[in-house]
C-alpha positions as CSV (number, residue, x, y, z in Angstrom):
1,M,19.5,3.4,-14.9
2,S,22.6,5.7,-14.6
3,Q,20.7,8.1,-16.9
4,L,17.9,8.5,-14.4
5,D,17.9,12.3,-13.7
6,Y,16.7,14.1,-10.6
7,L,13.5,15.3,-12.2
8,E,12.5,11.7,-12.9
9,A,13.5,10.7,-9.4
10,I,11.5,13.4,-7.7
11,V,8.4,12.9,-9.9
12,V,8.4,9.2,-9.5
13,G,9.1,9.5,-5.7
14,A,6.1,11.9,-5.3
15,F,3.9,9.5,-7.3
16,Q,5.0,6.6,-5.2
17,G,4.2,8.2,-1.9
18,V,0.7,9.2,-3.0
19,T,-0.3,6.2,-5.0
20,E,0.9,3.7,-2.4
21,L,-1.6,5.0,0.0
22,F,-4.4,6.3,-2.2
23,P,-6.4,3.2,-3.4
24,V,-5.0,3.5,-7.0
25,S,-2.0,1.2,-7.1
26,S,1.6,2.5,-6.9
27,L,3.0,-0.3,-8.9
28,G,0.5,0.2,-11.6
29,H,1.4,3.9,-11.9
30,S,5.1,3.1,-11.7
31,V,4.6,1.0,-14.9
32,L,2.0,3.1,-16.7
33,V,3.4,6.7,-16.2
34,P,6.7,6.0,-17.9
35,A,5.0,4.0,-20.7
36,V,2.5,6.8,-21.4
37,V,5.1,9.6,-21.3
38,G,7.3,7.5,-23.5
39,G,10.8,8.3,-24.8
40,R,13.5,8.5,-22.2
41,W,11.1,7.8,-19.4
42,A,10.0,4.5,-21.0
43,R,13.6,3.5,-21.5
44,D,14.9,4.5,-18.0
45,L,11.9,3.3,-15.9
46,D,11.2,-0.3,-16.8
47,V,10.1,-2.3,-13.7
48,S,9.5,-5.6,-15.6
49,A,13.2,-6.3,-16.4
50,P,14.5,-9.4,-14.4
51,E,17.3,-7.3,-12.8
52,S,15.7,-3.9,-13.0
53,P,17.7,-0.9,-11.8
54,Y,14.4,1.0,-11.7
55,L,13.2,-1.6,-9.2
56,A,16.2,-0.9,-7.0
57,F,15.3,2.7,-7.1
58,I,11.7,2.0,-6.1
59,V,13.1,0.1,-3.0
60,G,14.3,3.3,-1.5
61,L,10.9,4.9,-2.2
62,H,9.1,2.0,-0.4
63,V,11.3,2.5,2.7
64,A,10.6,6.2,2.7
65,T,6.8,5.5,2.4
66,A,6.9,3.1,5.3
67,A,8.9,5.6,7.3
68,A,6.1,8.2,6.7
69,L,3.5,5.8,7.9
70,L,5.6,5.0,11.0
71,V,5.9,8.7,11.8
72,F,2.2,9.4,11.3
73,F,1.0,6.4,13.4
74,R,3.9,6.6,15.8
75,R,1.7,6.6,18.9
76,D,-0.3,3.6,17.6
77,W,2.9,1.7,16.9
78,V,4.3,2.4,20.4
79,R,1.1,0.8,21.8
80,I,1.1,-2.1,19.3
81,I,4.8,-3.0,19.8
82,G,4.4,-2.6,23.5
83,G,1.4,-4.9,23.4
84,F,3.3,-7.5,21.4
85,V,6.2,-7.4,23.8
86,T,4.0,-7.8,26.9
87,S,2.0,-10.6,25.3
88,V,5.1,-12.6,24.5
89,R,6.7,-11.8,27.9
90,Y,3.6,-12.8,29.9
91,R,2.2,-15.3,27.4
92,R,-1.2,-13.7,27.2
93,V,-3.4,-11.7,24.9
94,R,-5.7,-9.6,27.1
95,T,-5.4,-5.9,26.4
96,P,-6.6,-4.2,23.2
97,A,-3.0,-3.4,22.3
98,E,-1.9,-7.0,22.7
99,R,-4.8,-8.3,20.6
100,L,-4.3,-5.7,17.9
101,A,-0.6,-6.6,17.7
102,W,-1.4,-10.2,17.1
103,L,-4.2,-9.4,14.6
104,I,-1.6,-7.5,12.5
105,V,0.8,-10.5,12.7
106,I,-1.9,-12.9,11.6
107,A,-3.1,-10.6,8.8
108,T,0.4,-10.1,7.5
109,I,1.4,-13.7,7.1
110,P,-0.5,-14.5,3.9
111,V,1.0,-11.5,1.9
112,G,4.4,-12.1,3.4
113,V,4.6,-15.7,2.2
114,S,3.0,-14.9,-1.2
115,G,5.3,-11.9,-1.7
116,L,8.4,-14.1,-1.2
117,L,7.2,-16.8,-3.6
118,L,5.4,-14.8,-6.3
119,E,6.6,-11.2,-6.4
120,H,9.4,-11.8,-9.0
121,L,7.2,-13.9,-11.2
122,F,4.2,-11.4,-11.2
123,R,6.4,-8.4,-11.7
124,T,8.4,-9.8,-14.6
125,T,5.5,-11.4,-16.4
126,L,2.7,-8.9,-15.7
127,G,4.6,-5.7,-14.8
128,R,4.1,-4.4,-18.3
129,P,2.0,-1.4,-19.5
130,V,-1.0,-3.3,-21.1
131,P,-1.5,-5.8,-18.2
132,A,-1.1,-2.9,-15.7
133,A,-3.7,-0.8,-17.4
134,A,-6.1,-3.8,-17.4
135,F,-5.5,-4.5,-13.7
136,L,-6.1,-0.8,-13.0
137,I,-9.5,-1.0,-14.6
138,A,-10.1,-4.2,-12.5
139,N,-9.1,-2.2,-9.4
140,G,-11.7,0.4,-10.2
141,V,-14.4,-2.4,-10.6
142,V,-13.3,-3.9,-7.2
143,L,-13.7,-0.6,-5.5
144,Y,-17.1,0.1,-7.1
145,V,-18.4,-3.4,-6.3
146,G,-17.1,-3.2,-2.8
147,E,-18.9,0.1,-2.2
148,R,-22.2,-1.3,-3.6
149,L,-22.0,-4.5,-1.6
150,R,-21.0,-2.6,1.5
151,R,-24.3,-0.7,1.4
152,R,-26.1,-3.9,2.0
153,T,-23.9,-4.9,4.9
154,N,-24.6,-3.9,8.4
155,T,-21.6,-2.0,9.8
156,V,-20.3,-3.5,13.0
157,Q,-20.3,-0.9,15.6
158,T,-18.0,-1.6,18.6
159,A,-17.9,0.5,21.7
160,P,-14.7,2.4,22.2
161,G,-14.5,1.6,25.9
162,A,-12.6,3.8,28.1
163,A,-10.6,5.4,25.3
164,V,-8.7,8.6,26.0
165,D,-8.8,9.9,22.4
166,A,-10.0,9.1,19.0
167,D,-6.9,7.1,17.9
168,V,-7.1,4.9,21.0
169,A,-10.8,4.4,20.4
170,A,-10.2,3.4,16.8
171,D,-7.5,0.9,17.8
172,Q,-9.8,-0.6,20.4
173,R,-12.5,-1.1,17.8
174,L,-10.0,-2.8,15.5
175,S,-8.7,-5.0,18.3
176,R,-12.2,-6.5,18.6
177,L,-12.1,-7.9,15.1
178,P,-12.3,-11.7,15.1
179,A,-9.0,-13.2,14.1
180,G,-10.6,-14.8,11.0
181,R,-11.8,-11.5,9.7
182,A,-8.4,-9.9,10.3
183,A,-6.8,-12.7,8.3
184,L,-9.2,-12.3,5.4
185,I,-8.6,-8.6,5.3
186,G,-4.9,-9.0,5.4
187,G,-5.0,-11.8,2.9
188,A,-6.5,-9.4,0.4
189,Q,-3.1,-7.7,0.2
190,V,-1.9,-10.7,-1.9
191,L,-3.9,-9.2,-4.9
192,A,-1.7,-6.1,-4.7
193,L,1.2,-8.2,-6.2
194,L,-0.6,-7.7,-9.5
195,P,0.4,-4.3,-11.0
196,G,-2.7,-2.1,-11.1
197,I,-4.3,-3.6,-8.0
198,S,-4.1,-1.3,-5.0
199,R,-3.0,-2.7,-1.6
200,S,-4.9,-0.1,0.3
201,G,-7.9,-0.4,-2.0
202,V,-8.4,-4.2,-1.7
203,T,-7.8,-4.2,2.0
204,M,-10.3,-1.4,2.5
205,V,-12.9,-3.3,0.4
206,A,-12.3,-6.4,2.4
207,G,-12.7,-4.4,5.6
208,L,-15.9,-2.8,4.5
209,L,-17.3,-6.2,3.5
210,R,-16.4,-7.5,7.0
211,G,-18.4,-4.7,8.6
212,L,-15.8,-1.9,9.3
213,S,-16.6,1.7,8.7
214,H,-14.6,3.6,6.0
215,E,-12.5,5.3,8.6
216,D,-11.6,2.1,10.5
217,A,-11.1,0.1,7.2
218,A,-8.6,2.8,6.1
219,R,-6.8,2.9,9.4
220,F,-6.5,-0.9,9.5
221,S,-5.3,-0.9,5.9
222,F,-2.5,1.6,6.7
223,L,-1.4,-0.3,9.8
224,L,-1.3,-3.5,7.9
225,A,0.6,-1.9,5.0
226,T,3.4,-0.5,7.2
227,P,5.3,-3.8,8.1
228,V,4.7,-5.2,4.6
229,I,6.0,-2.1,2.7
230,L,8.9,-1.8,5.2
231,A,9.9,-5.4,4.9
232,A,9.7,-5.5,1.1
233,G,12.0,-2.4,1.0
234,V,14.5,-3.6,3.6
235,L,14.9,-7.0,2.0
236,K,16.0,-5.4,-1.2
237,V,18.1,-2.6,0.3
238,P,21.3,-4.4,-0.5
239,D,20.5,-4.0,-4.2
240,L,21.0,-0.2,-3.8
241,F,24.6,-0.8,-2.7
242,G,25.3,-3.3,-5.5
243,P,25.6,-2.9,-9.3
244,L,21.9,-2.0,-9.7
245,G,22.4,1.1,-7.5
246,A,25.6,2.3,-8.9
247,G,25.6,6.0,-9.8
248,I,22.0,6.7,-8.5
249,H,22.4,7.2,-4.8
250,G,21.7,10.9,-5.1
251,Q,18.6,10.3,-7.2
252,V,17.5,7.6,-4.6
253,L,17.8,10.2,-1.8
254,A,15.9,12.9,-3.7
255,G,13.2,10.5,-4.7
256,S,12.9,9.1,-1.2
257,V,12.5,12.6,0.3
258,A,9.8,13.3,-2.2
259,S,8.1,10.0,-1.4
260,F,8.3,10.5,2.4
261,V,6.7,14.0,2.1
262,S,4.0,13.0,-0.3
263,A,3.1,9.8,1.7
264,Y,2.9,11.7,4.9
265,L,0.6,14.3,3.3
266,A,-1.4,11.5,1.7
267,V,-2.1,9.5,4.8
268,R,-2.9,12.7,6.7
269,F,-5.5,13.6,4.0
270,L,-7.0,10.1,3.7
271,T,-7.5,9.6,7.4
272,R,-9.7,12.7,7.4
273,Y,-11.2,12.0,4.0
274,F,-12.6,8.6,4.9
275,H,-14.2,9.9,8.1
276,T,-17.1,10.9,5.9
277,R,-16.5,9.9,2.3
278,T,-16.2,6.7,0.2
279,L,-14.1,4.9,-2.3
280,M,-16.3,5.8,-5.2
281,P,-14.2,8.7,-6.6
282,F,-11.1,6.4,-6.7
283,A,-13.2,3.7,-8.4
284,I,-14.1,6.2,-11.2
285,Y,-10.6,7.4,-11.5
286,C,-9.0,3.9,-11.8
287,T,-11.6,2.8,-14.4
288,L,-11.2,6.0,-16.5
289,A,-7.4,6.2,-16.2
290,G,-6.9,2.5,-16.9
291,T,-9.2,2.6,-19.9
292,A,-7.5,5.7,-21.3
293,A,-4.0,4.2,-20.8
294,L,-5.1,0.9,-22.4
295,A,-6.5,2.8,-25.4
296,W,-3.4,4.9,-25.7
297,L,-1.0,1.9,-25.5
298,T,-3.0,-0.3,-28.0
299,L,-3.5,2.5,-30.5
300,Q,0.2,3.6,-30.6
């Protein structure tokens, strides 16, 4: 990993920021891009090794991505954290902010427990190019099927109440989700432990199938992803200061800056994109990219 140069760090960082939020799987691209490029990239950037220095590098990128989400949704998180504090203090769940805070807690528990128990096993056994390509194809199928089934589902329309702006209105709509639906949407994140399956993609599909609009499904997906990505990164931050991070602190910083910038631009684009558009282009991309990568890897 000491051979990781700044070009690799910046390119991988930019990819991480975009693919973590676009419904195309950041882990899948972290596995496939080095394998397809080959040569030094394939040697330096191996995420499946039991004690992977590349994984330690990716930790910094995850923290940067979560930071970008926190900055973009800062007003939402002020309301959500404030709602959590008041609900605990007064032992109540009455306001939209208090309810949304607890919905996020409930929806985060399944992936939190599964991540602690299964992340290492899935990454080391399945975090290889061929399985990642196959799962990327599966991700495309999930997005396509989700869109097709969603068209037969009546979208739940919830009144925004006395909202003062569009963001508050969106949070109020999300706060009216039944706890069971929120848990099912959050539980879909467990599938993202498989390299090639997108966290934002599967949670959006789950949201669409539970009656959310594309815009609200994307928003809820990003809010759910923030604590999960941040916690996953923070738990492994010590690796950056141990043997796995030796000699790459500069590359981690460069990659993290690239990841922060690209993630911020990605979430800004996607929150507007899903106001009127669907997951279908991403379904086509994942299917074609996964098929091309699988063909390339098996024919080499």
